[in-house]
VEXPARO-592425 format. One line per 10 residues: number of its first residue (from 1); their letters; for each residue x, z, y of C-alpha. Coordinates in nm, 3 decimals. Layout:
NUM	a	X:Z:Y | ...;
***
This chain:
1	mkqaitfprm	5.755:-3.204:-3.212 | 6.084:-3.073:-3.351 | 6.110:-2.836:-3.643 | 6.429:-2.677:-3.770 | 6.520:-2.723:-4.135 | 6.475:-2.360:-4.233 | 6.362:-2.255:-4.578 | 6.548:-1.992:-4.781 | 6.685:-2.086:-5.122 | 6.906:-1.898:-5.368;
11	egvytrqahc	7.169:-2.018:-5.612 | 7.403:-1.841:-5.855 | 7.518:-1.492:-5.759 | 7.363:-1.359:-5.440 | 7.249:-1.034:-5.281 | 6.889:-0.956:-5.193 | 6.998:-0.813:-4.855 | 7.270:-0.965:-4.635 | 7.576:-0.743:-4.574 | 7.476:-0.495:-4.846;
21	dipeglyere	7.555:-0.431:-5.213 | 7.818:-0.704:-5.239 | 7.945:-0.716:-5.599 | 8.294:-0.575:-5.649 | 8.563:-0.840:-5.623 | 8.348:-1.078:-5.418 | 8.348:-1.138:-5.043 | 8.051:-1.236:-4.827 | 8.079:-1.503:-4.556 | 7.797:-1.577:-4.315;
31	mgregffgpa	7.734:-1.934:-4.208 | 7.516:-1.896:-3.900 | 7.383:-2.079:-3.598 | 7.302:-1.983:-3.240 | 7.539:-1.685:-3.230 | 7.365:-1.467:-3.493 | 7.019:-1.552:-3.354 | 6.951:-1.864:-3.563 | 6.937:-1.978:-3.927 | 7.202:-1.827:-4.153;
41	shilhrhkpt	7.323:-1.832:-4.512 | 7.546:-1.585:-4.695 | 7.797:-1.723:-4.943 | 7.976:-1.500:-5.194 | 8.340:-1.599:-5.251 | 8.605:-1.493:-5.501 | 8.864:-1.483:-5.222 | 8.858:-1.360:-4.864 | 8.790:-1.651:-4.626 | 9.088:-1.536:-4.417;
51	dwiswegplq	9.348:-1.540:-4.698 | 9.524:-1.856:-4.581 | 9.899:-1.897:-4.628 | 9.951:-2.140:-4.340 | 9.755:-2.285:-4.051 | 9.839:-2.601:-3.860 | 9.654:-2.779:-3.582 | 9.482:-2.681:-3.258 | 9.188:-2.486:-3.404 | 9.361:-2.149:-3.393;
61	phcfdlnklp	9.265:-1.808:-3.260 | 9.442:-1.667:-2.956 | 9.544:-1.318:-2.852 | 9.646:-1.233:-2.495 | 9.815:-0.925:-2.358 | 9.653:-0.921:-2.016 | 9.867:-0.624:-1.914 | 10.151:-0.876:-1.872 | 9.976:-1.080:-1.604 | 10.136:-1.072:-1.257;
71	geqgspwhaa	10.065:-0.781:-1.023 | 9.825:-0.717:-0.740 | 9.614:-0.974:-0.557 | 9.441:-0.880:-0.234 | 9.140:-1.102:-0.295 | 8.932:-1.180:-0.606 | 8.980:-1.547:-0.519 | 9.349:-1.499:-0.610 | 9.269:-1.339:-0.948 | 9.444:-1.492:-1.249;
81	lvlhnanmkl	9.229:-1.743:-1.437 | 9.246:-1.685:-1.815 | 8.958:-1.875:-1.981 | 8.707:-2.122:-1.842 | 8.453:-2.396:-1.901 | 8.189:-2.559:-1.685 | 7.959:-2.257:-1.722 | 8.195:-1.959:-1.717 | 8.520:-1.852:-1.554 | 8.700:-1.542:-1.673;
91	rvwqtagkmd	8.968:-1.402:-1.441 | 9.174:-1.083:-1.429 | 9.197:-0.912:-1.093 | 9.450:-0.641:-1.020 | 9.425:-0.491:-0.675 | 9.482:-0.175:-0.475 | 9.407:-0.048:-0.127 | 9.135:-0.184:0.099 | 9.024:-0.546:0.120 | 9.069:-0.679:0.475;
101	hlvrnadgde	8.796:-0.943:0.437 | 8.461:-1.007:0.273 | 8.401:-1.254:-0.009 | 8.096:-1.452:-0.112 | 8.066:-1.652:-0.434 | 7.850:-1.960:-0.382 | 7.929:-2.091:-0.732 | 7.735:-1.834:-0.936 | 7.679:-1.469:-1.017 | 7.987:-1.251:-1.060;
111	llfihrgsgd	8.021:-0.981:-1.325 | 8.297:-0.725:-1.271 | 8.408:-0.502:-1.558 | 8.633:-0.222:-1.433 | 8.900:-0.169:-1.698 | 9.104:0.072:-1.487 | 9.069:0.230:-1.146 | 8.798:0.352:-0.912 | 8.677:0.295:-0.560 | 8.389:0.192:-0.336;
121	lhcdyghmsf	8.204:-0.137:-0.315 | 8.038:-0.237:0.013 | 7.800:-0.532:0.018 | 7.498:-0.673:0.200 | 7.280:-0.408:0.036 | 7.488:-0.101:0.109 | 7.750:0.107:-0.070 | 7.812:0.226:-0.423 | 8.112:0.389:-0.585 | 8.261:0.263:-0.912;
131	rdgdyiiipr	8.491:0.389:-1.187 | 8.651:0.271:-1.510 | 8.400:0.133:-1.759 | 8.154:0.008:-1.497 | 7.986:-0.329:-1.513 | 7.888:-0.454:-1.167 | 7.671:-0.764:-1.135 | 7.689:-0.926:-0.791 | 7.431:-1.202:-0.739 | 7.540:-1.537:-0.608;
141	gvqwrieche	7.568:-1.543:-0.229 | 7.610:-1.168:-0.175 | 7.890:-1.067:0.064 | 8.109:-0.784:-0.060 | 8.446:-0.608:-0.057 | 8.603:-0.307:-0.229 | 8.817:-0.012:-0.127 | 9.027:0.127:-0.412 | 9.079:0.499:-0.469 | 9.305:0.411:-0.764;
151	pvfallveat	9.458:0.072:-0.847 | 9.196:-0.151:-1.008 | 9.227:-0.377:-1.313 | 8.903:-0.571:-1.353 | 8.761:-0.863:-1.546 | 8.571:-1.110:-1.328 | 8.323:-1.319:-1.527 | 8.155:-1.589:-1.322 | 7.827:-1.740:-1.443 | 7.891:-2.078:-1.284;
161	edyyvlpdrg	7.571:-2.234:-1.144 | 7.381:-1.960:-1.329 | 7.276:-1.596:-1.312 | 7.268:-1.284:-1.531 | 6.953:-1.147:-1.690 | 6.873:-0.874:-1.943 | 6.802:-0.965:-2.307 | 6.459:-0.930:-2.461 | 6.473:-0.605:-2.657 | 6.180:-0.700:-2.876;
171	lvgrhaqfdl	6.064:-0.445:-3.130 | 6.299:-0.169:-3.015 | 6.135:-0.160:-2.672 | 6.247:-0.171:-2.311 | 6.420:0.170:-2.319 | 6.656:0.087:-2.607 | 7.033:0.056:-2.552 | 6.996:0.181:-2.198 | 6.698:0.279:-1.989 | 6.658:0.062:-1.682;
181	acldtphidd	6.683:0.385:-1.484 | 7.054:0.382:-1.578 | 7.108:0.078:-1.354 | 7.255:0.195:-1.023 | 7.204:0.001:-0.699 | 7.368:0.017:-0.353 | 7.256:0.268:-0.091 | 7.254:0.250:0.287 | 7.430:0.585:0.311 | 7.673:0.746:0.554;
191	afkaqqgefe	7.970:0.568:0.396 | 7.802:0.231:0.449 | 7.702:0.307:0.806 | 8.055:0.430:0.887 | 8.211:0.092:0.797 | 7.982:-0.103:1.031 | 8.108:-0.207:1.373 | 8.185:-0.469:1.633 | 8.517:-0.592:1.499 | 8.630:-0.936:1.389;
201	trvlikrrdr	8.558:-0.995:1.020 | 8.643:-1.286:0.794 | 8.419:-1.398:0.507 | 8.589:-1.610:0.239 | 8.324:-1.822:0.067 | 8.402:-1.989:-0.266 | 8.212:-2.307:-0.345 | 8.324:-2.555:-0.613 | 8.643:-2.348:-0.633 | 8.734:-2.428:-0.273;
211	istvtfpfnp	8.751:-2.160:-0.006 | 8.586:-2.174:0.335 | 8.656:-1.901:0.590 | 8.390:-1.791:0.838 | 8.490:-1.545:1.112 | 8.240:-1.320:1.288 | 8.296:-1.100:1.594 | 8.129:-0.815:1.400 | 8.110:-0.685:1.044 | 7.826:-0.877:0.873;
221	ldavgwhgdc	7.763:-0.579:0.642 | 7.527:-0.441:0.905 | 7.201:-0.404:0.710 | 6.964:-0.124:0.809 | 6.728:-0.167:0.512 | 6.599:-0.401:0.243 | 6.351:-0.438:-0.043 | 6.334:-0.672:-0.342 | 6.473:-0.731:-0.690 | 6.764:-0.970:-0.627;
231	lpvklnwrdi	7.047:-0.725:-0.575 | 7.372:-0.592:-0.722 | 7.342:-0.350:-1.016 | 7.592:-0.125:-1.191 | 7.599:-0.001:-1.551 | 7.868:0.210:-1.719 | 7.934:0.174:-2.091 | 7.895:0.554:-2.121 | 7.523:0.505:-2.051 | 7.484:0.258:-2.338;
241	rplmsdryhl	7.337:0.399:-2.659 | 7.420:0.142:-2.928 | 7.162:0.023:-3.175 | 7.272:0.123:-3.523 | 7.166:0.152:-3.884 | 7.332:0.366:-4.148 | 7.213:0.124:-4.421 | 7.299:-0.215:-4.267 | 7.579:-0.353:-4.048 | 7.411:-0.497:-3.740;
251	ppsahcnflt	7.544:-0.828:-3.601 | 7.719:-0.836:-3.262 | 7.405:-0.979:-3.101 | 7.245:-0.634:-3.139 | 7.489:-0.510:-2.874 | 7.398:-0.771:-2.609 | 7.362:-0.626:-2.259 | 7.353:-0.930:-2.029 | 7.310:-1.301:-2.080 | 7.299:-1.633:-1.902;
261	ktfvvctfap	7.176:-1.972:-2.018 | 7.506:-2.042:-2.196 | 7.679:-1.712:-2.281 | 7.610:-1.351:-2.367 | 7.793:-1.030:-2.276 | 7.792:-0.752:-2.537 | 7.943:-0.403:-2.540 | 8.088:-0.240:-2.850 | 8.061:0.132:-2.779 | 8.137:0.439:-2.994;
271	rpiesdpgal	7.888:0.491:-3.276 | 7.867:0.628:-3.631 | 7.987:0.390:-3.902 | 7.736:0.295:-4.169 | 7.707:0.565:-4.437 | 7.500:0.397:-4.708 | 7.728:0.331:-5.011 | 7.618:-0.032:-5.036 | 7.642:-0.123:-4.666 | 7.941:-0.302:-4.515;
281	kvpffhnndd	8.148:-0.067:-4.297 | 8.324:-0.343:-4.099 | 8.209:-0.677:-3.952 | 8.131:-0.941:-4.212 | 8.338:-1.257:-4.252 | 8.162:-1.531:-4.062 | 8.168:-1.875:-3.910 | 8.022:-1.863:-3.562 | 7.978:-2.238:-3.555 | 7.799:-2.272:-3.223;
291	fdeiifyhrg	7.987:-2.024:-3.001 | 8.340:-1.932:-2.895 | 8.397:-1.557:-2.931 | 8.596:-1.364:-2.669 | 8.665:-0.990:-2.701 | 8.835:-0.773:-2.440 | 8.962:-0.438:-2.567 | 8.899:-0.160:-2.314 | 8.985:0.158:-2.502 | 9.008:0.320:-2.844;
301	qffsrdniap	9.095:0.173:-3.184 | 8.899:-0.142:-3.260 | 8.772:-0.082:-3.612 | 8.801:-0.441:-3.737 | 9.147:-0.523:-3.598 | 9.508:-0.417:-3.649 | 9.760:-0.364:-3.370 | 9.523:-0.442:-3.083 | 9.578:-0.227:-2.773 | 9.371:-0.171:-2.456;
311	gamtlhpcgf	9.410:-0.461:-2.215 | 9.431:-0.720:-2.492 | 9.188:-1.009:-2.532 | 9.121:-1.233:-2.832 | 8.961:-1.577:-2.851 | 8.815:-1.698:-3.181 | 8.703:-2.056:-3.120 | 8.392:-2.214:-3.269 | 8.462:-2.327:-3.626 | 8.725:-2.060:-3.697;
321	ahgphpkafe	8.615:-1.851:-3.996 | 8.720:-1.492:-3.935 | 8.650:-1.130:-4.008 | 8.829:-0.795:-4.030 | 9.204:-0.772:-4.059 | 9.334:-0.665:-4.403 | 9.406:-0.299:-4.316 | 9.072:-0.265:-4.139 | 8.892:-0.419:-4.436 | 9.061:-0.178:-4.677;
331	agakherkyt	8.980:0.121:-4.454 | 8.616:0.010:-4.443 | 8.600:-0.032:-4.821 | 8.727:0.326:-4.863 | 8.499:0.453:-4.584 | 8.800:0.626:-4.430 | 8.648:0.640:-4.081 | 8.308:0.790:-4.008 | 8.288:0.705:-3.639 | 8.419:0.430:-3.411;
341	devavmidtr	8.592:0.525:-3.086 | 8.621:0.169:-2.957 | 8.496:0.025:-2.632 | 8.516:-0.354:-2.606 | 8.348:-0.634:-2.414 | 8.245:-0.941:-2.612 | 8.157:-1.271:-2.447 | 8.013:-1.544:-2.671 | 8.004:-1.884:-2.501 | 7.779:-2.168:-2.618;
351	fpvevaelpe	8.032:-2.430:-2.505 | 8.407:-2.430:-2.577 | 8.642:-2.258:-2.335 | 8.982:-2.379:-2.221 | 9.286:-2.154:-2.196 | 9.437:-2.159:-1.849 | 9.810:-2.193:-1.787 | 9.942:-1.841:-1.831 | 10.284:-1.685:-1.765 | 10.522:-1.665:-2.057;
361	gvevegyvds	10.462:-1.363:-2.276 | 10.089:-1.322:-2.200 | 9.984:-1.506:-2.517 | 10.078:-1.319:-2.835 | 10.250:-1.564:-3.064 | 10.155:-1.583:-3.433 | 9.812:-1.422:-3.400 | 9.674:-1.661:-3.664 | 9.909:-1.495:-3.914 | 9.771:-1.146:-3.850;
371	wkkk	9.520:-1.192:-4.136 | 9.798:-1.249:-4.389 | 9.853:-0.979:-4.646 | 10.150:-0.764:-4.550;
***
């Protein structure tokens, strides 16, 4: 039998409640395990943990301007790889028009987040439309293609050799965050029936990152019906109702929407900022010492960052102590903002990710210095 070493102790100056009533002139830093789910301690410092004057060595944060990636790719298998490990691949796909082939991922489930654009998705199960802000989960092995009404900019997040599930919502109940009735599924409607036919169709199957092409004398999207619970689902961030507390700053794990065995996907959506005088109004300084933290900025002003625009992505690797940027921290201390207008996708990965080779200019140089006092 294994038992974690977990027993709370106190020493010196401390607060009775984490993230609340921090004495003036002191700064709280959370040392935590298992991505905010495990044991944690809260250390009060005389200086901000991010007030370094220089930083050398490979353990540095990264910021990417994904808007500077090359233009359109006709197939998701040509999407630009940005971050990856053995369990997750994150690509950026920019496309327009109508796909002239089907694709099937035999390596794992695919999660699409539509940053910009709209269109129709056709798959083995039927048809569903999509728009900006949609998450679309496509189970491993499903054949699909899209037709764009507007040019599409999408994140593709592959759960390699894995699949997506919903988190346990525990005490808040199964209807919290979003009711399961908000999950849309494909329909065998007139649009789906209209695309069926006896014409040659290619299916590009990805397995172990190699592509096999199978050609049929007909369109394999020829289903007439189905039943079951292994199927694509769609959720828009506008249907998410964030958990919140006016007296306590909830950790990012409270915003988890989907998870796999090795990473979680969370959505930061607009919500009121904490109003209690003693509660933190911005994320707390923390070491996330078991997970790499990836955030993609979809829209709005991210309340804990400075000079981050839609289409940007940050990577804070495991072991990098971080927290709000100086201007954001000062705004939170003054309670200048009462409501967040941000929408962002956070992916926390249990195992380290590698940065792919990216074109010049995509990585924002000097991001580690953005915490320096100006």
